[in-house]
N, C-alpha and C positions, 0 to 999 in steps of 0.2 A: 678688802672689801670691794667688788665691781661699782665703778662709778653708773648707776642708768637712770633712764628719764623716761619719760613718756611722749612721744610725738603723734600730733594728729593734722591730717592735711586735708584742709577743706576745699573741695572743688566744686564746680558748677554741678557736675554729676555725681560725684561719689565723696563721702569722708570716710578716710582711711587713717588707722593708728595702728601702732604696737609700742612695745616698750624698745627701747635701744640701749646697747652695751655702748657706754661712751668710748672706751677703750680703742675698741675695733671699728664703731660706726655699723654694726651689723645688727639686724633686727633680733631678740631674743626669743621670739615667737613668731608665728605667722601673723602677719597682718589682718585686721579686719575691716572690711568694707562695707559699710549700707550707705543707700542712695541717698542723694542729695534732697531733702524734701523739697515740694514744689507746693505752694509758693515758697521760696528760700529765705524766710523772714530770719533775724537774728535768733527769736526766740524758737522756732521750729529748728532751726540748725542747730542750738544748744539744745533743746532737747536728745536731736540724735547724738550729739556728742556726748551726753550722758549714757544714752542706750550702750555707746559703744564701749565707754569705759567701764559699763557694768560686766560685759562680756568677761573682763578680764578678773573680775572679782576680787578678792582680799591680796593677790597675787602683786597689784600695782601700789597698795595702799602705802602713803607716802611719798609716790616718787613725785618729782615736779612734771608738770602737763606745759609742753607748748603746743601749741596753736597756730598754724597757717590760714592765712586768708587771701583771696585775691583783691588784696586792697590796700590802700595807704593807711598806715597805722602809727598813730601819734599819740604817745601815754596812754594807750590802751583805747584810743578811740579811733574807729575807722571811717576815714575819710571820701574814701572813691571806692565803689563797687562795680566791678568791670562783668562780672558772670553771676553775681546774685542780686537778691531783691535790693530794690533802691532803698529800703528801711534801714540798710548798713550804712547809708549816708550820715554821717554825725553821729555814729551809733555808739554807746559806751560798752562796747563789746566785750571787752576783758570781763566788766561787771556782769555783764549777762551772763557769760560762760561761766563766770566764779559761780553766780547763784544757782545756776543748773547743776554744777558738778559737785557742789559743797566744799569749795576750797580755791585757794588763787591760782590762777593761770597766768601763763606769758602768752601773748600774741603779736605775732609780726607778720609781715607779709609774706607771701608765698615764694616769691623770686630771692628776697633775700634770706629765705631758709635754705632753697638750693643752693645759692652762692655758699653761705657757710658750711653746707654738708661737703660741698665740691674742695673748699678750704682746707678743712680738716682732714678727709677721707678720699678722697677722689683725685681729679683731674690737676687742680692746683696744690695739693698737699706738699708741702716743703718749699713753697715761692714764696718770694719774699717781694716787697715793692707793691706796685698799683696791680690787682687783679680785677678785670671785668668779667663777669660772666652775663652771658642774655641768653634766653630763653625763646627760642623761635618755634611758636604755636601757632593758635589764633590770631594772638596777639604777637608783641616782643615784651617780654618780662627783663629786669636787668637787676644785678646785684654789683654793688663797689665794695671791694676790700683792699685796705690799705696795711700792709704788713701784719694781717689777721684780724683786723680790726673791721667792721661792716660800718659801712655809711649808710642807713638807711633810708627806704624809700625813694631810692632813684627812679625815674622814669623815662627811660634811654631810650624806649619804643616810640614815644612821643618827640622825639627832636624831630623838629622841620629840616627837612632836607630836599632842596630843590622845589619847592615849594609845597611838599607835601608831608603829612605824619609818616614818620619812618616806617611804622610799622604796616600802613597802608600801601606800602611798595614791597616791604622786604620779608614781612612774617611769613612763616610754612603754610598757612592756609592760602595767601596769595597766589603762591605757586601752582596749590592746587585749584583754588578757584578760577584762575585765569589759563590754566593750562599752559603753563610756562614750561620750556625746555629747559634741562639742567643750563645749559648755555645762557640763556636769557635771563635764569635768575641768579645765575653766579655773578652777571654785570650788576644786578641791583644789591646785592648783598656785599660785594665788593663796595660799592659808592656808598653803603650805609658802615660798614667797619671800616673803611679808610676817615670818615668824617669822624668818627669816634675817637680812631686814632689821633686824629688831627686835634681834637680837642682835649683828650685825657693823657696820651702819651703813655698807656698801660705798658705793664711788662709781660702780661700775662692774657689771651682771651680765652673764656672758656664757652662752648656753646653747648646749651640744653636743649631738650625737646625733643618730641618724637622723632624730629628729623634727623637729630644727632646720629641715630643709628644710619643712615647715610652719608656719614661725614666723609667717607672716601669719595662721594660724587661730587663734593663742592668744597670742602676747606683747603685739599691740599692747591686747587687753581687761585687762590685769592693771594693777591700781593700786599704783604703789610710788614713793618719792620716786626712788630711783636710776633711771637709763636700763637697759634690759635689752635684749639685743640678740642675735640669731643669730649662732654660730660661725661662721668663714669657711673654716676650712682642713679642715673634715670627716674623711675617711678618713684624709688624710696628716696630720693634727695630731699622732698618736704618735709616727710617725719622724722627723718634723721638730723637734719638742719634744725628744725622746732623743737627736739628734744635736747640737743646741744646747747640751744640759746637757753631753754627754760633751766637747764641745770646750773648754767654760769651767771643766769640772772639770780637765782633764788638761793644757790649755796652760800654766798658770803651772807646773807641773812640767818642764815642756817648755822654758821661756822662761831 
């Protein structure tokens, strides 16, 4: 029997989900996307998640359900909300979601889910040691994995470098907003990653976010000890990582 779980990725603009074949990391059907409700309160988003799941009917009955959120998550409680309504702060989100969908769910940070996906199915597959994934987008998300084990809720986009919050200088949005040339942006990204390398000495960096499509324009020019490579799963990473995490959280309970 193929191991399968359902992954849902909640973002500021859309809620996306699909069942995932955990042998391959591939979606078993087309994903469904529903716009994130406005205001994006926990209860409103939970209703959207329930609606999304209903699109799949009985085909997903009994599958573990994993959900990513752009928040720090501690024991199912969301502590900080970057692109969602402020009611997510100190919200028992796992309980709110479980009530809406009629069963237990697993909730984790969206960057952590992307890191898991890249570790088991993407750019970091087969790598041991310390892997740091960063997503360069509106801000900078991060995931830390050591020998395949997630160290959750890292916020490496908020490390202070040269007196600045790192993401205020090196996020992909900053390159666009400040109309930086690639050469100017590379200097900022170099400073960011050399600082992370000094602090953590990783064996591999993985870079995600939409800018990873242009990886050839900046990654080869960075001078680091550790290899730095673009992510591979792109928009599916959150769904895949959420499904993997949910399966491995709930499977031992059902053994």
